[in-house]
N, C-alpha and C positions, 0 to 999 in steps of 0.2 A: 629184458632191457634192450633197446635198439641202439646200436653204435651210430652216433651222429657225426663221426669224422668224415671229412671230404677227401677225395683223391688229391694228392699233392704232386706237382711236378717239381722235382728238385734238380737243379742244374749244378753239377759239380765240375770242378777243374775247367772253367771256361778259359778261352784264349781271348785276351783283351788287347785290341789295337787302339792306340790313341793317335788321332789325326789333328795336327796343329797347323795353322796357316800363317806363314810369314807375311806380315802386313806392309812392310817397307819395300821400297824399290830396291832391286838387286841387280840392276844393269851392269854396274861396275864389277861386281863379283862374277856375273855371268861372262863378261868379257875376259876376266882373268882366267876362269876355268877353260874357256874356249882356246886360250893360247898355251895351255899346259902341254907337256910332252906325253903322248899316249902310246901304249903298246896295243897291237892288234891281236885279239884272241880269235884265231882262225876258225875254230869249230863253230862258235856261236855267232860270229860276226860283230861282236861287241868290242869297243875300244875302252881300255881302262887306263887311268892316269898312272904314270910311273911312280909318282909320289903317293904313298899310302898314309901319309901323316899331314894331310892338308889343313887340319884345324890348328896347326902350329904356324900357319902362314898369316901374317898381319892383314893381308888383303881380304881374308875371309873372317876377320874377327867379329863382324856383326852377325854373320851366319852362325858362327860358333856360339855367340851369346844366346841367340834364339834357340839353338839346339840344346844348350845346357838348361835353359828355362823350360823347354819342352820335356827334357829328361826329368827335371824336378817335378813337373806335373805328373808324369807317369809314376815316379816312385811314390809321390804323395797320394794320388788318387787311386792307383791300382795296387801297388805293392804295400801301401800303408806303412811306409817307413820314412824317417827323416834323414836316413843315410843318403849322401850325395852320390850320384853316378858320375862317372867321367867318360870322356871319349878317348878310347885308346888308339883307334885307327879310323881314318876317313879318306876315301878316294872318290874320284869321279868316274862314272861309267857312262859312255856315250853309246846309245843304242840306235843305230841307223835302222830304217825301215827294213823289215825282214830278219833282223837279228833277234836274239832271245837270250835270256839268262836261264841256265839249267836249274832244276829243282835242287835245293840244297838247304842245309841247316847251319846255324852258327853255334856250334856246341860249346865254344869257349866264351860265350857272351851272355850276360844277364839280360840285356836289352839290346836289340838291334834296331836300325832305322834306315829309311830311305828318304832323302830330300829330293824333291823334283824341281830343278831349276827351270826346265822347260818341258811341258807335256801338253803342247797345243793339240795334238791329235788324241789326247787322253788314252795313251797306252795303258794297259791294265797290269796289275800285279796280282798274282794268285798265291794264296796261302793254302797249304794242304795239311790234313791231319797227320801227325807224326806217330802213328800207331802200327802195331803188327797187323798184317792183313788177316781178315776174318771172313767168315761166311756172311753174306748180306742178302736180304731179299730184294726183289724187284721194287725199286722205289717209284711210287706214283707221283709224288710231289716233293721236291727238295725244299728243305727249310734249313735254318741255321742249326737246328737240333739233329738233323740226320745227314747233312751234306758232309762230304769228305774234302771239299775244297771250297774256297770263297774267293771270288774275283772282285777287285775294286779298281775303279778308274780315278786316280788322284788328279788334282789340278796343279798347275804351275804354282810353286810356293808352298805346297803341302809337304809336311814331313809325316811319315807313318812310323810309329814306334811299336814294337812288338817283342814278345819274349823270345 
């Protein structure tokens, strides 16, 4: 008897990013965040708002509504739960040319996200595999199956949600 089964590629434990685009004008909200008080992070060259609870501000209520709708999509489509997610912290980070955000994780978060108020130059965000280093062969062609990092260039108005 001949075994008629075919080879199967089984992808387990994928990392799913959800990208949603804010469709409304956000000029007022952008003006508001431009006038916030910022602290200078000397090493990376990034400026971060002193306020880490910006979604409590009425000036950003439309953005908050969009972010909560996006979180609902993530929990429904990806996590397959009806449980609502909430926003515990939100701040603004200004990244002048030449600045960078160091590689990091959000260990105390179920879902994290980045909303791009302005990304005219299409600065990239990179996600890396969070695993223990191991022996790897010389990779000839990188794909989503063998790469240890993924770089994406979001547009203004995009929010990227990730685990």
